[in-house]
C-alpha positions, -999 to 999 in steps of 0.1 A, spaced: 243 -76 -72 231 -93 -40 225 -130 -42 188 -137 -35 195 -170 -16 228 -160 1 225 -123 11 189 -120 22 174 -134 54 143 -113 60 117 -99 37 93 -73 51 61 -64 32 41 -33 39 9 -27 19 -7 7 24 -41 19 12 -55 38 -17 -30 64 -32 -17 67 -68 19 71 -79 15 106 -92 -4 116 -60 25 104 -37 56 104 -58 48 123 -90 66 154 -76 100 137 -82 98 145 -119 93 182 -113 118 210 -105 138 212 -82 139 174 -78 142 165 -116 146 128 -111 147 107 -143 113 92 -134 79 87 -150 63 114 -128 48 148 -134 76 159 -157 62 193 -168 42 215 -146 8 224 -161 12 198 -189 -21 198 -208 -17 161 -214 -26 156 -177 -58 177 -178 -91 162 -165 -123 178 -177 -156 183 -158 -186 205 -166 -167 225 -192 -136 231 -170 -102 215 -173 -83 206 -142 -45 200 -139 -25 184 -111 -16 208 -83 5 208 -52 -19 199 -23 -9 208 13 -39 193 29 -29 160 47 -64 147 50 -93 145 25 -129 158 29 -142 126 12 -131 91 1 -129 92 -37 -148 64 -55 -126 34 -65 -148 4 -73 -145 -14 -106 -172 6 -126 -158 39 -113 -122 30 -122 -133 22 -157 -146 57 -160 -114 72 -145 -90 55 -169 -113 56 -200 -114 34 -231 -83 26 -252 -74 54 -277 -44 48 -300 -32 20 -278 -35 35 -244 -60 48 -218 -66 86 -217 -66 87 -179 -89 118 -179 -120 107 -160 -108 111 -124 -125 145 -117 -157 134 -135 -158 102 -114 -151 120 -82 -181 144 -85 -205 122 -103 -201 90 -82 -195 107 -49 -227 127 -55 -208 158 -45 -216 193 -59 -191 205 -85 -160 224 -74 -163 261 -65 -148 285 -90 -111 284 -89 -109 252 -68 -91 222 -82 -106 188 -71 -86 170 -44 -81 139 -66 -58 160 -88 -35 169 -59 0 157 -54 23 159 -24 59 171 -20 84 163 8 68 188 31 37 166 33 53 131 31 88 135 45 93 98 54 83 86 20 105 112 4 134 99 26 128 64 13 126 77 -23 159 97 -19 179 71 0 166 38 -15 148 27 -47 116 39 -64 97 16 -87 80 39 -112 61 12 -131 44 -6 -102 7 -12 -109 -21 -24 -88 -30 -58 -101 -65 -52 -114 -87 -21 -119 -108 -27 -88 -110 -18 -52 -92 -28 -20 -103 -63 -13 -97 -78 -48 -63 -61 -51 -52 -73 -16 -63 -108 -26 -41 -105 -57 -12 -94 -35 -17 -123 -10 -31 -151 -32 -23 -142 -68 -60 -145 -77 -93 -132 -65 -127 -147 -63 -144 -113 -61 -141 -81 -83 -154 -57 -56 -155 -53 -19 -176 -79 0 -189 -81 35 -172 -114 41 -142 -127 21 -145 -161 5 -117 -186 13 -85 -183 -8 -52 -201 -8 -30 -174 7 7 -166 8 5 -176 45 -6 -211 34 22 -213 8 48 -203 34 35 -229 57 36 -255 30 72 -246 22 82 -245 59 90 -208 58 87 -190 91 64 -159 89 47 -134 111 22 -105 109 29 -74 130 -3 -53 132 -14 -21 148 -51 -29 147 -72 -57 132 -53 -74 104 -68 -73 69 -72 -111 66 -93 -112 97 -120 -106 71 -116 -143 63 -134 -164 89 -109 -193 85 -81 -171 97 -98 -155 127 -87 -183 152 -51 -178 139 -51 -142 153 -45 -156 188 -15 -177 177 22 -170 174 20 -158 138 3 -125 148 18 -99 171 12 -63 179 34 -38 161 48 -26 194 67 -58 196 85 -55 162 114 -34 174 123 -57 203 118 -88 183 140 -75 154 167 -65 179 167 -94 203 150 -125 190 171 -155 182 176 -164 145 162 -198 154 127 -184 158 128 -151 140 106 -150 109 119 -151 74 89 -131 61 72 -103 79 39 -86 70 33 -52 87 -2 -39 88 -13 -4 98 -44 8 116 -71 6 89 -94 35 85 -124 12 78 -117 -11 108 -127 -4 144 -99 16 160 -90 37 190 -60 55 176 -55 76 145 -56 55 113 -22 50 97 -31 33 64 -34 65 42 -69 55 32 -88 87 24 -102 107 42 -76 99 68 -46 121 71 -13 109 56 4 121 87 -6 89 105 8 69 76 41 88 77 45 82 114 37 45 110 63 41 82 89 59 102 82 36 132 85 4 110 118 16 95 133 25 129 123 -9 142 143 -26 114 175 -5 116 176 -11 154 196 -42 147 222 -32 121 234 -68 116 199 -81 108 191 -50 88 221 -56 65 203 -88 54 167 -74 51 146 -62 23 115 -40 29 89 -38 1 65 -9 4 35 -4 -20 -2 5 -20 -31 -19 -27 -48 4 -53 -49 40 -63 -80 50 -43 -95 72 -71 -65 96 -72 -52 107 -106 -23 91 -124 -12 98 -159 3 64 -169 -19 40 -188 -25 6 -170 -7 -24 -185 -26 -44 -211 -31 -77 -193 -62 -99 -191 -72 -113 -157 -99 -139 -160 -122 -150 -132 -107 -181 -117 -127 -213 -111 -154 -207 -85 -158 -170 -93 -181 -153 -118 -172 -118 -131 -162 -103 -164 -125 -106 -172 -104 -75 -166 -87 -63 -197 -59 -43 -181 -40 -39 -148 -50 -15 -122 -38 21 -119 -1 28 -111 7 30 -74 38 39 -53 64 12 -51 96 14 -30 123 -11 -21 141 -2 11 172 -21 20 210 -15 25 214 -37 -5 198 -10 -27 218 18 -45 209 52 -31 184 71 -53 178 41 -76 149 42 -101 136 9 -114 114 11 -144 106 -25 -154 68 -33 -149 58 -48 -116 25 -55 -99 15 -70 -65 20 -106 -77 57 -96 -83 60 -99 -45 47 -135 -46 71 -144 -74 100 -129 -54 91 -150 -24 88 -181 -46 123 -175 -60 137 -168 -26 121 -196 -6 107 -220 -32 121 -243 -58 102 -230 -88 100 -197 -107 64 -189 -99 41 -188 -69 13 -203 -90 3 -208 -127 -16 -175 -125 13 -156 -111 37 -172 -136 15 -161 -165 14 -125 -152 52 -126 -152 51 -125 -190 37 -89 -188 51 -77 -154 87 -86 -164 104 -68 -135 121 -88 -107 124 -73 -73 158 -89 -68 172 -69 -97 168 -38 -75 192 -52 -49 221 -41 -70 248 -40 -42 269 -71 -35 278 -56 -1 253 -40 22 257 -3 29 269 0 65 256 35 74 223 36 93 203 64 77 179 83 100 145 95 87 129 129 94 111 134 126 74 125 132 47 146 116 26 168 138 -4 169 115 -23 143 136 -51 160 155 -40 158 192 -75 165 203 -87 135 185 -60 114 201 -70 127 235 -107 117 230 -97 83 218 -75 77 248 -104 88 270 -127 63 253 -102 35 260 -101 44 297 -139 46 299 -143 13 282 -120 -4 306 -135 12 337 -170 -4 336 -179 -19 302 -215 -26 309 -224 8 324 -203 28 301 -217 12 269 -253 17 281 -246 54 286 -222 58 256 -233 33 229 -205 45 206 -180 27 229 -193 -7 219 -170 -8 188 -140 -6 211 -148 -34 236 -141 -70 227 -171 -85 243 -193 -65 219 
C-alpha cells in the first residue's frame, strides 16, 4: 500500500454536477460487464421500479446525452424521491413521481420511460468508463446531505453548511482553502469558467490572485512548473451550466449534455499524465456534488446532520443519495472496487491526514467518520506506481458544433465594440465583464 505521507505529492479534486451512481456507473453490474459492484445487477429487477399514475417504470439504457429538463433536486423533492424508512431502509421509489409533479411536466407518453430512470453505458460516457476500468470505483460514495448543489458543495469544501437549499448569495464559511492556508499547504484552483466559490463575496477578490488560474494552464504547469511553487492540492472546476458561459457547459448538470463533461474529464486527465514523474505521485479524486434527481437504488446512510451554530434548518436524518466516486492514480490497482462508505467530507479527512497533524478536518468531519468509515488512502493499494501511461478514448462529438460556432461569434462581437453591440444585442451583456 502507498504511504500517504511519503508516496503522494499532489492531490487533484474534481467535483462534477448532479448525477447519481446508477445513472452513470450502474451499468457495471449488468452483462456483459458483470463487475462485482453495487450497481444494476439484474436487468428489469422489479425492486428498482418507480411508480407514477398507475404505471411502473424500470431503469433503461438511455442514449440521449442531454436532457429535456433539469430534474428537481431540492430538499423537499429529495425527501419524496427517497421515501420514508421502511424496514430499516428507504424505498427509493419516488424519482418518477417527483420528476413529473415538481417539474410540472405532463406525464410520460405511452411507452416512454422518464429520463430520470435512464442509465448510461460506455458508448455515452467513454472517458468515465475508462476511469472505471483502469482505476478504482467507489460504489458506496454518498452526497453528504439530501439537499441541492450549494449545501453539498459546502459540505465538500467546509465540512458543514449554513444553508439547506440553494441561495442567491452564499454566507461565509471556513473553507478548505482557509484550512490549507492555515496549514501552509500550497493550493490552486484551475477553472474553465467562473469558479463555484465566487458565490462567496469574500472570495471574489482572490480570483485575481495566484491561487486561481485558467484550465488551459494546467497542462503546462503540471509539466513544467518547479516543485518549489507547484501546488500540493489542486481543485479543477468545469464550466457550470448555471453560470454565465461562452462555451459548452462541461459540468454534467442537466439539461446539459454529458459530452461536454466527458471531454472536460479527458482534458484534465491528459494534463496530469503529461508529466509521468509527477503523475506517479498524484491522486485524482472525482465525484459529483449530488444526484440531481436521477434514480439510484441504494438507500442513503443513516446519519444525522444538525444545523451548525448560526444556521436554522431542521436536522437531516440521512445522507444524500449515492453518487459516482472514482479514484484515479497510478497507485491504484486496475479495476479496483472500494465498497466502504464515503461521503464528500471523506476528502477533507484525507487532506487532514495527508497535510495536517490530526485525524479530522474538524469536529463535524470527525463525527461523520464514525459512519463514513472508508478512507481514500486505503484505495491506493500499490506500493509502487504503475509506470504505463494509459490513454483515454477520443473526444466525444456529441457537442453541438452549431452552438459552439454561435458562442464563438458572440465572443468576437463582444470584443469588437462592447457598447454598440450590447445596445443592439442585449443578450451579449452576460458575456462582457463591464456589465
